[in-house]
Structure formats: structure tokens, C-alpha cells
Steps between C-alpha positions, in 0.01 A plus 500: 500500500211666326532848357144582611428664832350276768159664474474483116233295325600138445289337225612146586405547863163647399427201272592257777273683743210497252553130428516423871182698562324323211599156631385589852165635375444197276588261782274683743201497265558134411523405868183695579309328218621157613396570859157622386455188285600281794255674734199559272554261209576565137144561382427758770823689423430485125142623550627784721756602239234493228288739710778754559672471158314799345604724790861382476499570126363851560770564762775379262379720213451794735852458637646494149306813402614687812863389452510617138309819582739586787812363328714816525447560874550129568829489308619820667426345840683177408792697354535705817468197726746286299736788415463458125685727263305765311565324169372167629196671655421671168542168318246336734257789455532461121418128529144578618332398175692174468425408860129577449481280190691218672270509804186492286631219277607290800165555672304407189711192425533361851254681726204462265611152382512600135808283447310195632205571272729542199683173570180298542 
């Protein structure tokens, strides 16, 4: 038996849910891309992606800016929804700078293909 109440935050359960959601989203996007390639052909899909890539990049950067800008209200909403303790909520709010740097570094390395350019 657990010493936590039934409605308390369970970090292991939250990680499993996030992993499950990530796998489902990845599988859905991969399936969609494969279906589009099957219907329209690789070159048409690649040309379409090349046309919308600047807009997708702007949306990604805009989403990151809004998330970091609205970090405190977002964490308060998550903390209330997931029944996080006040200490854990404050810890997440304090992690704002680290999260911002990590998002920017990941976007520059992988989203802007800097890693590929450095390795070539």
C-alpha cells in the first residue's frame, strides 16, 4: 500500500502518460507522412514541406516564446490539474531559465539542422 492519497501526484504515472502520448503523436505523424508519400509521391511531399517550413519554424519559435513568457500561469495550471505540492510547483517555476535554454539549444541543434552542418 502506498502512503500517498489516491488523488496525489504520481510522477511515474505522469512519465508513462507523457511517453505514451509522445509515441502516439510520433506514430500518427509518421503514418500521415507515409500515407501522403504513397498518395502524392516523395518529391511532391518534400516540395510541400519545403514551402511550409518557414511557417512551421515561426510557429515553433512563437510557441516557445509564449510558453516561456507565460511559464508561471502554465505551471500553476498544471500544478492545480495534477495536484502538485507547493514545493514541487515552486521548483518547476524556478526551472524556467533552464527550460528556456534547453528548448532553444534543442531547436538550434535539431530544428535548424546545426548538428548536421557541424558533422559534415
